[in-house]
C-alpha positions as CSV (number, residue, x, y, z in Angstrom):
1,M,-7.0,6.2,30.4
2,S,-10.4,6.6,28.4
3,F,-9.9,5.8,24.5
4,W,-10.5,9.3,23.7
5,Q,-7.6,10.3,25.9
6,S,-5.5,7.8,24.2
7,V,-6.5,8.8,20.5
8,R,-5.4,12.1,21.9
9,Q,-1.7,11.6,23.0
10,S,-1.5,8.9,20.3
11,L,-1.2,12.3,18.0
12,R,1.0,13.9,20.4
13,G,4.1,11.7,19.0
14,E,5.6,11.0,22.1
15,E,7.8,8.2,22.8
16,H,6.0,4.9,24.4
17,D,7.5,1.6,25.2
18,Y,5.1,-0.5,23.2
19,T,6.5,-3.7,24.8
20,A,5.2,-2.8,28.4
21,L,2.2,-0.6,28.0
22,P,-1.4,-2.3,28.4
23,L,-1.7,-3.9,25.2
24,N,-5.1,-2.2,24.5
25,R,-3.6,1.4,24.5
26,A,-0.8,0.4,22.8
27,V,-2.6,-0.5,20.4
28,I,-4.7,2.7,20.1
29,L,-1.6,5.1,20.4
30,L,0.0,3.1,17.4
31,A,-3.4,2.7,15.0
32,V,-4.6,6.0,15.1
33,P,-1.6,8.0,13.6
34,M,-1.2,5.1,11.1
35,V,-5.1,4.6,10.5
36,L,-5.2,8.7,9.8
37,E,-1.9,7.9,7.5
38,M,-3.4,5.5,5.6
39,I,-6.7,7.7,5.0
40,M,-4.9,10.6,3.7
41,E,-3.5,7.8,0.8
42,S,-6.6,6.4,0.5
43,L,-7.8,10.7,-0.1
44,F,-5.0,10.8,-3.0
45,A,-6.1,7.6,-4.7
46,V,-9.7,8.7,-5.0
47,A,-9.1,12.6,-5.7
48,D,-7.0,11.5,-8.5
49,V,-9.2,9.5,-10.5
50,Y,-11.6,11.4,-9.8
51,W,-10.1,15.0,-11.8
52,V,-8.4,12.9,-14.0
53,S,-12.0,11.2,-14.7
54,R,-12.9,14.3,-16.0
55,I,-10.9,14.7,-19.2
56,G,-12.7,11.0,-20.0
57,K,-12.6,6.8,-19.6
58,E,-9.8,6.9,-21.8
59,A,-7.7,9.4,-19.8
60,V,-8.7,6.7,-16.6
61,A,-7.9,3.9,-18.2
62,V,-4.4,5.3,-18.3
63,V,-4.0,5.9,-14.9
64,G,-5.6,2.8,-14.2
65,L,-2.6,0.9,-16.6
66,T,0.0,2.9,-15.4
67,E,-0.8,2.8,-11.6
68,S,-0.8,-1.8,-12.3
69,V,2.9,-1.3,-13.6
70,M,3.5,1.2,-10.7
71,T,2.4,-2.0,-8.4
72,L,5.7,-3.6,-9.4
73,I,7.5,-0.7,-8.0
74,Y,5.3,-0.8,-4.8
75,A,6.4,-4.3,-4.5
76,V,10.1,-3.6,-4.2
77,A,9.6,-0.6,-2.6
78,I,7.0,-2.1,0.2
79,G,8.6,-5.5,0.0
80,I,12.0,-3.7,1.3
81,S,9.5,-1.8,3.8
82,I,8.6,-4.9,5.3
83,A,12.0,-6.0,6.0
84,A,12.7,-2.2,7.4
85,T,9.6,-2.5,9.7
86,A,10.4,-6.1,11.2
87,I,14.3,-5.5,11.7
88,V,14.2,-1.8,12.9
89,S,11.0,-2.7,15.7
90,R,13.3,-5.8,16.2
91,R,16.2,-3.9,17.1
92,I,14.1,-1.1,19.0
93,G,12.2,-3.9,21.7
94,E,15.6,-5.5,22.1
95,K,16.8,-1.7,23.1
96,E,19.4,-1.5,20.6
97,P,18.8,2.2,18.6
98,E,21.7,2.2,17.2
99,L,21.6,-0.8,15.6
100,A,18.0,0.2,14.4
101,S,19.4,3.4,13.2
102,Q,22.5,1.4,11.4
103,A,19.8,-0.6,9.8
104,A,18.0,2.4,8.9
105,G,20.6,4.0,7.0
106,Q,21.3,1.1,4.9
107,I,17.5,0.2,3.9
108,V,17.8,4.4,2.2
109,L,20.8,3.5,0.5
110,L,19.4,0.5,-0.8
111,G,16.4,2.3,-1.5
112,V,17.9,5.1,-3.5
113,L,19.9,2.6,-6.1
114,L,16.8,0.6,-6.8
115,A,14.6,3.4,-7.5
116,A,17.2,5.2,-9.8
117,A,17.9,2.4,-11.7
118,L,14.3,1.2,-11.7
119,G,13.3,5.0,-12.9
120,M,16.2,4.9,-15.5
121,A,14.7,1.4,-17.3
122,L,10.7,1.9,-17.1
123,G,10.6,5.4,-17.7
124,F,12.7,4.9,-20.8
125,F,10.2,2.3,-22.4
126,A,7.1,3.9,-20.4
127,P,5.1,3.8,-24.1
128,E,6.3,0.2,-25.0
129,I,5.0,-0.7,-21.7
130,L,1.5,0.7,-22.5
131,R,1.2,-1.5,-25.4
132,L,2.5,-4.9,-23.7
133,M,-0.6,-4.1,-21.0
134,G,-2.7,-4.1,-24.0
135,A,-3.6,-0.2,-24.5
136,E,-4.9,1.0,-27.9
137,D,-3.2,3.6,-29.9
138,D,-4.8,6.4,-28.9
139,I,-4.3,5.7,-25.0
140,V,-0.7,5.4,-25.6
141,T,-0.5,8.6,-27.1
142,L,-2.4,10.5,-24.3
143,G,-0.7,8.3,-21.5
144,S,2.6,8.5,-22.6
145,G,4.1,11.5,-20.9
146,F,2.0,10.5,-17.8
147,A,3.4,6.8,-17.5
148,R,7.1,8.0,-18.2
149,M,6.8,11.0,-15.3
150,M,5.4,8.2,-13.0
151,L,7.6,5.1,-13.7
152,G,10.9,7.7,-14.4
153,G,10.1,9.7,-10.7
154,N,9.4,6.7,-8.9
155,A,11.7,7.3,-6.2
156,T,9.6,9.7,-4.4
157,V,7.3,7.4,-3.5
158,F,9.7,4.5,-3.4
159,L,11.5,6.4,-0.5
160,I,7.9,7.8,1.6
161,F,7.4,3.7,1.4
162,L,10.7,2.8,2.9
163,I,11.3,5.6,5.4
164,N,7.5,5.3,6.8
165,A,7.9,2.0,7.3
166,I,11.1,2.7,9.4
167,F,9.3,5.1,11.4
168,R,6.1,2.7,12.0
169,G,9.1,0.0,13.0
170,A,10.4,2.5,15.5
171,G,6.7,3.4,17.0
172,D,6.9,7.1,15.5
173,A,3.8,6.2,13.7
174,V,3.1,9.9,13.9
175,I,6.1,11.0,11.9
176,A,4.8,8.8,9.4
177,M,1.2,10.3,9.1
178,R,2.3,13.8,9.3
179,T,4.6,13.4,6.0
180,L,1.6,11.5,3.9
181,W,-1.0,14.2,4.8
182,L,1.8,16.7,3.7
183,A,2.8,14.9,0.6
184,N,-0.5,13.8,-0.5
185,A,-2.6,17.7,0.9
186,L,0.1,19.1,-1.9
187,N,-0.7,16.8,-4.3
188,I,-4.6,16.9,-3.8
189,V,-4.0,20.9,-4.4
190,L,-1.6,20.8,-7.2
191,G,-3.5,18.0,-9.3
192,P,-6.3,20.0,-10.6
193,C,-3.8,22.8,-11.1
194,F,-1.9,21.1,-13.0
195,I,-4.2,19.2,-14.8
196,F,-6.8,22.0,-15.7
197,G,-4.1,24.9,-16.1
198,W,-6.1,26.7,-12.9
199,G,-4.1,30.2,-12.5
200,P,-0.4,30.6,-13.3
201,F,0.1,26.7,-13.8
202,P,-0.1,25.1,-17.2
203,E,-2.4,22.9,-18.6
204,L,-0.8,19.5,-18.8
205,G,-3.8,16.8,-19.3
206,V,-3.6,13.8,-17.6
207,T,0.5,14.4,-17.4
208,G,-0.2,17.3,-14.7
209,A,-1.8,14.6,-12.3
210,A,1.9,12.6,-12.1
211,V,3.7,16.2,-12.0
212,A,1.3,17.1,-9.3
213,T,2.4,13.7,-7.1
214,N,6.2,13.8,-7.7
215,I,5.9,17.4,-6.4
216,G,4.0,16.2,-3.4
217,R,5.9,13.5,-2.9
218,G,9.1,14.5,-3.1
219,I,8.5,17.5,-0.4
220,G,7.5,14.3,2.0
221,V,10.6,12.7,1.3
222,L,12.9,16.1,2.2
223,Y,10.2,16.5,5.7
224,Q,11.2,12.4,6.3
225,L,14.9,13.2,6.0
226,W,14.7,16.2,8.1
227,H,13.4,13.5,10.8
228,L,15.9,10.8,10.2
229,A,18.5,13.5,10.7
230,G,17.3,14.0,14.4
231,H,14.4,16.0,14.9
232,H,12.0,13.9,17.0
233,S,12.4,10.4,15.7
234,R,13.4,7.8,18.0
235,V,16.3,6.6,15.2
236,K,18.7,9.4,14.3
237,V,20.4,8.3,11.1
238,R,24.0,9.8,10.5
239,W,26.2,10.5,7.2
240,A,28.3,7.1,8.8
241,H,25.4,4.9,8.7
242,F,25.0,5.5,4.7
243,K,28.7,3.6,4.7
244,P,27.8,0.5,3.0
245,E,27.8,-2.2,5.6
246,R,27.6,-6.0,3.8
247,E,26.7,-7.8,6.7
248,V,23.5,-5.6,7.5
249,I,22.8,-5.0,3.6
250,S,23.0,-9.0,3.6
251,S,20.2,-9.4,6.2
252,V,17.9,-6.1,4.6
253,L,18.1,-8.4,1.9
254,R,18.0,-11.6,2.9
255,K,14.3,-10.5,4.3
256,S,13.4,-7.9,1.5
257,G,13.6,-10.9,-1.2
258,S,11.1,-12.6,0.1
259,G,9.1,-9.6,0.9
260,I,9.5,-8.3,-2.6
261,V,8.2,-11.7,-3.9
262,Q,5.7,-11.8,-1.5
263,L,4.3,-8.5,-3.4
264,L,5.6,-9.3,-6.5
265,I,3.1,-12.2,-6.4
266,S,0.2,-10.3,-5.4
267,T,0.4,-7.2,-7.7
268,T,1.4,-9.5,-10.7
269,S,-1.8,-11.0,-9.9
270,W,-3.6,-7.4,-10.2
271,L,-1.5,-7.0,-13.4
272,G,-2.9,-10.4,-14.8
273,L,-6.6,-9.1,-13.9
274,F,-6.2,-5.3,-15.8
275,K,-4.5,-7.9,-18.9
276,I,-8.2,-9.9,-18.8
277,L,-10.2,-6.7,-18.7
278,A,-8.3,-4.7,-21.4
279,L,-9.5,-7.4,-23.3
280,F,-13.5,-6.2,-23.0
281,G,-12.3,-2.7,-24.1
282,S,-11.8,1.3,-22.1
283,A,-15.3,1.1,-20.3
284,A,-14.4,-1.9,-18.8
285,L,-11.4,-1.0,-17.8
286,A,-12.1,2.1,-16.2
287,G,-15.1,1.4,-14.4
288,Y,-13.4,-1.5,-12.6
289,T,-10.3,1.6,-12.2
290,I,-13.1,3.9,-10.6
291,A,-14.7,0.5,-8.3
292,I,-10.8,0.1,-7.1
293,R,-9.9,3.4,-6.1
294,I,-12.8,3.7,-3.8
295,V,-12.2,0.4,-2.4
296,I,-8.6,1.1,-1.7
297,F,-10.2,4.2,-0.1
298,A,-11.7,1.7,2.6
299,L,-8.8,-0.8,2.5
300,M,-5.9,1.5,3.3
301,P,-6.7,2.9,6.6
302,A,-7.7,-1.0,7.5
303,W,-3.9,-1.1,7.0
304,G,-3.1,1.2,9.5
305,L,-4.6,-1.1,12.5
306,A,-2.5,-4.2,10.0
307,N,0.6,-1.9,10.6
308,A,0.0,-1.4,14.5
309,G,-0.5,-5.2,15.0
310,S,2.6,-5.6,12.8
311,T,4.9,-2.9,15.2
312,L,3.7,-4.5,18.0
313,V,4.5,-7.9,16.7
314,G,8.4,-7.1,16.0
315,Q,8.9,-5.5,19.1
316,N,7.5,-7.7,21.2
317,L,9.3,-10.3,19.8
318,G,12.4,-8.1,20.3
319,A,11.6,-7.9,24.2
320,G,11.1,-11.6,24.5
321,K,7.0,-11.3,24.9
322,P,5.5,-13.9,22.2
323,E,2.4,-13.9,24.0
324,R,2.1,-10.7,24.1
325,A,2.0,-10.0,20.6
326,E,0.1,-12.7,19.3
327,A,-2.7,-10.7,21.8
328,A,-2.1,-7.6,19.9
329,V,-2.7,-9.4,16.5
330,W,-5.9,-10.6,17.7
331,I,-6.9,-7.2,19.0
332,A,-6.3,-5.7,15.8
333,V,-8.3,-8.2,13.9
334,K,-11.3,-7.4,16.2
335,F,-11.3,-4.1,15.2
336,D,-10.6,-4.5,11.7
337,A,-13.3,-6.8,11.0
338,L,-15.8,-4.9,12.6
339,V,-14.7,-1.8,10.6
340,L,-14.4,-3.0,7.4
341,S,-17.8,-5.0,8.0
342,V,-19.3,-1.6,8.2
343,I,-17.7,-0.2,5.2
344,G,-18.5,-3.3,2.8
345,L,-21.9,-3.3,3.2
346,G,-22.4,1.0,2.8
347,F,-20.3,0.1,-0.6
348,V,-22.7,-2.6,-1.3
349,L,-25.6,-0.8,-0.6
350,C,-24.7,2.1,-2.0
351,A,-22.4,0.9,-5.1
352,N,-24.2,3.2,-7.8
353,P,-24.3,6.3,-6.3
354,L,-20.6,6.4,-5.3
355,I,-19.3,5.2,-8.8
356,R,-21.2,7.9,-10.2
357,L,-19.6,10.5,-8.7
358,F,-16.7,10.2,-10.8
359,T,-18.6,8.9,-14.0
360,L,-21.7,9.7,-15.7
361,D,-20.5,7.4,-18.8
362,P,-23.8,4.8,-18.3
363,E,-21.5,1.8,-19.7
364,V,-18.1,2.8,-17.3
365,M,-21.1,3.4,-14.5
366,A,-22.4,-0.1,-14.7
367,Y,-19.2,-1.8,-15.0
368,G,-17.8,0.2,-11.9
369,T,-21.5,-0.4,-10.1
370,Q,-20.8,-4.4,-10.7
371,A,-17.0,-4.5,-9.5
372,L,-17.7,-2.8,-6.7
373,W,-20.5,-4.4,-5.2
374,I,-19.1,-7.5,-6.2
375,V,-15.4,-6.8,-4.5
376,S,-16.9,-5.3,-1.2
377,L,-18.7,-8.5,-0.2
378,A,-15.7,-10.1,1.3
379,F,-14.5,-7.3,3.1
380,P,-14.6,-8.7,6.9
381,L,-12.1,-11.4,5.6
382,Y,-9.8,-8.8,3.7
383,A,-9.8,-7.3,7.6
384,C,-8.8,-10.6,8.6
385,G,-6.5,-11.4,6.2
386,M,-4.2,-8.1,6.2
387,C,-4.1,-8.4,10.2
388,F,-2.5,-12.0,9.9
389,E,-0.4,-11.6,7.0
390,A,0.7,-8.3,9.3
391,A,1.7,-10.6,11.6
392,F,4.0,-12.8,9.9
393,N,5.7,-9.6,8.3
394,G,6.2,-8.2,11.6
395,S,7.5,-11.1,12.7
396,G,10.2,-11.5,10.2
397,D,8.5,-14.5,8.4
398,T,8.1,-12.9,5.0
399,W,7.8,-16.5,3.4
400,T,4.6,-17.8,4.5
401,P,2.7,-14.8,3.1
402,A,4.9,-15.1,-0.2
403,G,3.4,-19.0,-0.7
404,L,-0.4,-18.3,0.5
405,N,0.0,-15.1,-1.9
406,F,0.8,-17.5,-4.6
407,L,-1.5,-20.4,-4.1
408,C,-4.6,-18.1,-3.4
409,L,-3.8,-15.3,-6.1
410,W,-2.0,-17.1,-8.9
411,L,-3.1,-20.6,-8.9
412,G,-6.9,-19.1,-7.9
413,Q,-7.7,-15.5,-8.6
414,I,-6.3,-15.5,-12.2
415,P,-7.7,-18.5,-13.2
416,I,-11.0,-17.9,-11.8
417,A,-11.0,-15.1,-13.2
418,W,-10.0,-16.0,-16.8
419,G,-12.3,-19.2,-16.4
420,L,-15.4,-17.4,-15.7
421,A,-14.8,-13.9,-18.0
422,K,-13.5,-16.4,-21.2
423,S,-14.8,-20.0,-20.4
424,F,-18.4,-19.0,-18.9
425,G,-18.8,-16.3,-20.9
426,C,-19.5,-14.3,-17.8
427,G,-17.2,-11.5,-19.1
428,P,-15.8,-8.3,-16.7
429,V,-17.9,-9.8,-14.3
430,G,-16.5,-13.1,-13.7
431,A,-13.0,-11.0,-13.4
432,F,-14.8,-9.2,-10.5
433,I,-15.9,-12.1,-9.0
434,A,-12.6,-13.8,-8.8
435,V,-11.4,-11.0,-6.0
436,P,-13.8,-11.6,-3.6
437,V,-13.2,-15.8,-4.0
438,A,-9.4,-15.4,-3.8
439,Y,-9.2,-13.2,-0.8
440,S,-11.4,-15.0,1.1
441,L,-9.2,-18.0,0.6
442,L,-5.9,-16.3,1.4
443,A,-7.8,-14.7,4.7
444,L,-8.7,-18.5,6.2
445,S,-5.6,-20.0,5.0
446,S,-3.7,-17.3,6.7
447,W,-5.7,-17.4,9.9
448,G,-4.6,-21.4,10.0
449,L,-1.3,-20.8,9.5
450,F,-1.5,-17.9,12.4
451,K,-2.8,-20.2,14.8
452,R,-0.5,-22.6,14.5
453,G,2.4,-20.3,16.1
454,K,6.0,-21.0,14.2
455,W,6.1,-16.8,13.2
456,K,6.6,-16.3,16.9
457,T,10.2,-18.4,16.7
458,Q,11.8,-16.8,13.8
459,K,15.1,-14.8,14.1
460,V,15.7,-11.3,12.8
């Protein structure tokens, strides 16, 4: 079967045994919908900041600060998602679909409870959280509604992450793709309507972006639940699967705990960077926010390839085929590094025109161009690192990436950023330089541990 025939087949949503297909074809069948899923997530991130930037640099700073706090919620959701993909893919590989459905029900139940608790606490204290992040009074006044809506309504994004992880673990990558396309397409269309008051919609300013996000993703969650109820999904969740099962929840929590720690270490390191950049004013913060949204635009699809490797690792380890699992990861690394090398070179050469699409403020543009140019230098190594870490997670070995993140990001990125920015007088540029340095160290360390092969013996 040719490459393009495999691509077309990957979008049909057919059921396949990924423990038996030729590996190149298996990677394509999983990666294409996963990459397209992440492309829509990338478009959402860029479109959101594009419209908000029309309000002003203070509005962009609001989004950047709130998103930096939202990364804590993402960390919890993605931490549980890592466990979800590892457990569901292992059960599917072992040919135990009922156990996969039971695990999925417990994961959704856990997600609902955690999202509700986080939403009530963070939504209530939203203005205080912005002040804690170093926001000036005018930014707090402008952004309290946006922050309260995003933090309080986090259940929509929380559940989208969790349920899509279940679909990916089962090999239902097309359903996960269609969910994000539906949710984020609605958000992209509704965003400017609520921000600027187009047509019959109220003009809500920056808060309108949060309203559109929660409406779009809320509808996406309903679409996911419809499939989980038995419509075209390999994992079919019934009401009985939502009944709390101590043993299953304990297993999920054990795997989730280290996954959450892994993501918290990673995301709080970004909080540290935002805190450092906030010392240099809203222009530096806005420029960095725009640059990182563009970087995410490139990296999110690359995570699609890494996630394909993760699913193949889980399913093939479940089927007792560790060497096949390792070979799948190397295929993902090769493709990912090639793609991100090309994109990274494009960003380095075209940094200024890309930033100019989002702002005409000279100061914001200067900081954004510097940030994008510097962060893009290590794109090939980012690709390798994300594939190796996804492989560890897919095997159920979530502690190895957690340790690597702590060493390279907290003991590496934050001190380097602070030292260059403050001690050596480099200002915001010092914080920008710390990003490729830390993530290059992370990629090289991950490669060394992946080659040792202990992840192949991980039990789930």
